[in-house]
C-alpha positions in Angstrom: -18.1 34.1 5.2 -18.2 38.0 4.6 -21.1 40.1 7.5 -23.1 41.3 4.8 -23.7 38.0 2.9 -24.9 36.8 6.4 -26.8 40.3 7.0 -28.7 39.2 2.9 -29.2 35.7 4.3 -31.2 36.6 6.9 -33.3 38.6 4.8 -35.8 37.1 3.3 -35.1 36.3 -0.3 -39.5 35.6 -1.2 -39.7 39.2 0.6 -37.0 40.0 -2.4 -38.7 38.8 -4.7 -42.1 40.1 -4.4 -40.8 42.9 -4.1 -38.6 42.8 -7.2 -41.5 41.3 -8.8 -44.5 44.0 -7.6 -41.8 47.2 -8.9 -41.6 45.0 -12.4 -45.0 45.8 -13.4 -45.9 48.1 -15.9 -48.5 49.9 -13.7 -45.9 50.0 -10.5 -42.8 51.5 -13.3 -45.5 54.3 -14.6 -46.2 55.3 -10.8 -43.0 55.7 -10.3 -42.3 57.7 -13.1 -45.5 60.2 -12.4 -43.7 60.3 -8.6 -40.5 61.3 -9.8 -42.5 64.2 -12.8 -44.5 65.9 -9.4 -40.4 66.1 -7.9 -40.0 69.1 -10.6 -35.8 68.0 -10.2 -33.2 70.2 -13.1 -29.9 68.1 -13.7 -27.8 68.3 -11.1 -30.2 68.7 -7.9 -29.6 66.4 -5.0 -32.8 63.9 -3.9 -33.0 62.0 -1.0 -35.2 58.2 -1.7 -36.1 57.7 1.3 -37.3 53.8 2.4 -35.4 53.2 -0.7 -35.0 49.6 -0.3 -33.0 48.1 -3.0 -32.2 50.6 -4.8 -35.0 51.0 -7.5 -36.1 54.9 -7.7 -32.2 55.9 -6.9 -30.7 53.9 -9.4 -34.0 55.0 -12.2 -33.7 59.1 -10.4 -30.3 59.1 -11.2 -30.7 57.5 -15.1 -32.8 61.5 -15.2 -29.5 63.0 -14.2 -30.0 63.9 -10.6 -27.8 63.1 -7.2 -29.8 61.0 -5.8 -29.2 59.7 -1.9 -30.7 56.3 -1.0 -32.0 55.8 2.7 -33.5 52.5 4.3 -33.8 52.1 7.9 -32.8 48.2 7.3 -29.1 47.9 7.2 -30.5 44.6 4.8 -32.1 46.6 2.8 -28.9 48.8 2.2 -26.4 45.5 1.3 -29.0 44.4 -0.7 -29.1 47.9 -2.8 -25.3 48.4 -2.4 -24.8 44.7 -3.8 -27.4 45.7 -7.3 -25.8 48.3 -7.7 -22.4 49.9 -6.0 -21.6 52.9 -8.0 -25.0 54.6 -5.8 -24.7 56.4 -2.4 -27.1 54.4 -0.5 -27.0 54.6 3.6 -28.6 53.7 6.7 -31.1 56.0 8.4 -34.8 56.1 9.3 -36.8 58.8 8.5 -36.7 61.0 12.3 -33.2 61.2 11.6 -31.6 61.9 8.1 -28.1 61.0 7.8 -28.1 64.5 5.6 -27.3 68.3 6.4 -29.5 71.2 7.4 -31.1 72.3 3.4 -29.0 69.5 1.5 -32.2 68.8 -0.8 -33.9 69.6 -3.6 -36.2 66.8 -3.6 -37.4 64.4 -0.7 -39.5 61.6 -1.9 -40.4 58.2 0.4 -42.5 55.1 -0.6 -45.0 52.9 1.4 -43.1 54.8 4.7 -45.4 56.6 6.6 -48.1 53.7 7.3 -45.3 52.4 9.1 -44.0 55.5 11.2 -46.2 55.9 14.7 -45.2 60.1 14.7 -45.4 61.4 10.6 -45.7 65.2 11.4 -42.2 64.0 13.3 -40.7 62.9 9.7 -41.9 65.1 8.0 -40.6 67.9 10.6 -37.5 66.1 9.4 -37.6 66.6 5.9 -38.3 70.2 6.1 -35.2 70.5 7.5 -33.0 69.3 4.6 -34.8 70.4 2.0 -33.5 72.9 0.7 -36.3 76.5 0.0 -38.8 75.9 -2.9 -37.6 72.0 -2.8 -40.2 69.8 -3.2 -41.5 66.5 -1.4 -43.6 63.3 -2.6 -45.3 61.0 -0.1 -46.5 57.8 -1.7 -48.6 55.0 -0.1 -51.3 52.9 0.1 -54.4 53.2 2.7 -54.8 49.7 3.9 -58.1 50.2 5.3 -58.5 50.4 1.2 -58.6 47.6 0.1 -61.2 46.2 -1.6 -61.0 42.0 -2.6 -63.4 40.1 -5.2 -64.8 37.0 -2.6 -67.4 35.2 -2.6 -67.1 35.3 1.1 -67.3 39.8 1.2 -68.0 39.4 4.6 -64.9 37.5 5.5 -63.0 39.3 3.3 -63.4 42.2 4.8 -62.7 40.7 8.6 -58.8 40.4 6.4 -58.8 43.0 5.0 -58.9 45.1 8.6 -57.9 42.9 10.6 -54.6 43.1 8.1 -54.9 46.8 8.6 -54.1 46.4 12.4 -51.6 45.3 12.6 -49.9 48.3 10.2 -48.2 50.6 12.6 -50.3 53.6 10.8 -52.5 52.0 8.3 -54.3 55.5 7.2 -51.2 57.8 6.7 -52.4 58.0 3.4 -55.3 59.9 3.5 -53.7 62.3 5.8 -50.8 63.2 3.7 -52.9 66.5 2.7 -53.3 68.0 6.1 -50.0 66.3 7.7 -48.1 68.2 4.5 -50.2 71.6 4.8 -49.7 70.9 9.0 -45.5 70.8 8.5 -46.1 74.3 6.9 -46.0 73.0 3.2 -47.7 74.7 0.6 -49.0 74.2 -3.1 -49.8 70.9 -1.8 -51.7 68.4 -4.7 -53.3 65.5 -4.2 -53.3 62.2 -6.4 -55.8 58.9 -6.6 -54.2 56.0 -8.4 -56.1 52.7 -9.0 -54.3 49.6 -9.2 -56.1 46.1 -10.5 -54.7 43.3 -10.4 -55.4 40.2 -11.4 -52.8 37.6 -12.3 -50.3 36.1 -9.4 -48.0 38.2 -9.0 -50.0 39.4 -6.5 -51.1 36.6 -5.4 -48.6 36.2 -2.3 -49.8 39.6 -1.3 -53.4 38.3 -0.8 -52.8 35.2 0.9 -50.7 38.0 3.4 -53.3 39.3 4.5 -54.8 35.7 5.7 -52.3 34.7 6.8 -51.7 38.1 8.8 -55.3 38.0 10.3 -54.7 34.0 11.1 -51.8 34.9 13.2 -52.8 37.8 15.1 -56.0 35.3 16.2 -58.9 37.9 14.4 -62.2 36.1 14.5 -65.9 35.9 12.4 -68.5 36.0 15.3 -70.0 33.2 13.7 -67.3 31.0 12.9 -65.5 31.3 9.5 -64.6 28.7 6.2 -61.4 29.0 4.4 -61.8 31.1 1.6 -60.7 27.9 0.0 -63.8 26.6 1.1 -61.7 24.2 3.7 -62.9 24.4 7.7 -61.2 27.3 9.7 -58.8 27.0 12.6 -59.9 27.5 16.2 -58.4 31.2 18.3 -58.1 30.8 21.6 -60.3 32.6 23.0 -63.2 32.7 20.6 -64.4 31.2 17.1 -62.0 29.9 13.2 -60.4 32.1 11.9 -58.7 31.4 8.3 -56.2 30.2 7.4 -54.3 32.0 4.0 -55.2 29.2 1.2 -55.1 29.2 -3.0 -58.7 31.9 -3.4 -60.1 30.6 -6.8 -60.6 33.6 -8.3 -57.9 37.0 -8.0 -59.5 40.4 -8.2 -57.3 42.6 -5.5 -58.6 46.4 -6.4 -58.1 49.7 -5.0 -61.3 51.7 -4.2 -61.4 54.7 -6.6 -61.5 57.7 -5.0 -62.0 61.3 -6.8 -58.9 64.0 -5.7 -60.6 66.5 -3.3 -61.3 70.0 -5.6 -59.0 73.3 -5.2 -58.8 74.5 -1.2 -57.5 77.3 0.1 -53.9 75.6 0.7 -54.5 76.3 4.1 -58.2 74.5 4.4 -58.7 71.4 6.9 -61.5 69.5 5.0 -60.4 66.0 4.6 -59.1 65.0 1.6 -61.4 62.1 1.1 -63.7 60.3 3.1 -60.9 57.3 1.9 -57.9 57.8 0.4 -56.5 55.7 -2.8 -54.1 53.0 -2.3 -51.2 54.7 -4.1 -51.6 59.1 -2.8 -48.8 60.9 -3.8 -48.6 64.6 -2.9 -46.2 67.2 -3.5 -45.7 70.9 -2.0 -43.3 73.2 -1.9 -40.8 74.4 1.4 -41.5 77.4 2.9 
């Protein structure tokens, strides 16, 4: 067995399948296309996709006649990307130390990355380094505290959502995008908030995964809880019962719809919104 085969085998095939199913959703495709538009690239420009995963965005950007470079901190994901798209340029690298020269790229894109970063300002300083003067940056990511689920047990659901958010390195990074970009020296910062509504089975694994993560972390309800399917909860060390993931009777996962902020002076430090939407994307020109 090759080294690449062993590495891919170590990655959850179910995770890759889930990501593929999510990427194939029409709404997801439209959002990706919007991020490409915000980059405002010209034919022949070079763009880096940070956190490229299996490389779908890199392939779609290449279809727009630009040179796309995919970066991911996961050697396993890069292996998958190279296997699927051997003609593309994929490199192992994290957001703090990109294997790129100074002022090498005209565009920087990061999708669902910054909520995993403990120091987003450091990552943006690296973005400034690799971007050409006037280059564009687009950040996309959900706010993990801004997830709304239609449930028969709203109090329990709220606990699950917040418990899962607390397991994320930087769960509210998306709502800070605007101020982070301004502080990093970007100008012409634009904010868009989009709502994703999921009613089918495609995202069911994500929903039950929220409960699984909360249960594993030992989150609990002050007065004890019942499972989402109505069964008994499981005892937690040092506390009352906690939820176990189970089939949900009704799935209607919906991101809270938040209005985009009003236009302000580019150096305004007023918060962009009290709570950012799950998919926030910003674009700024590098000074």
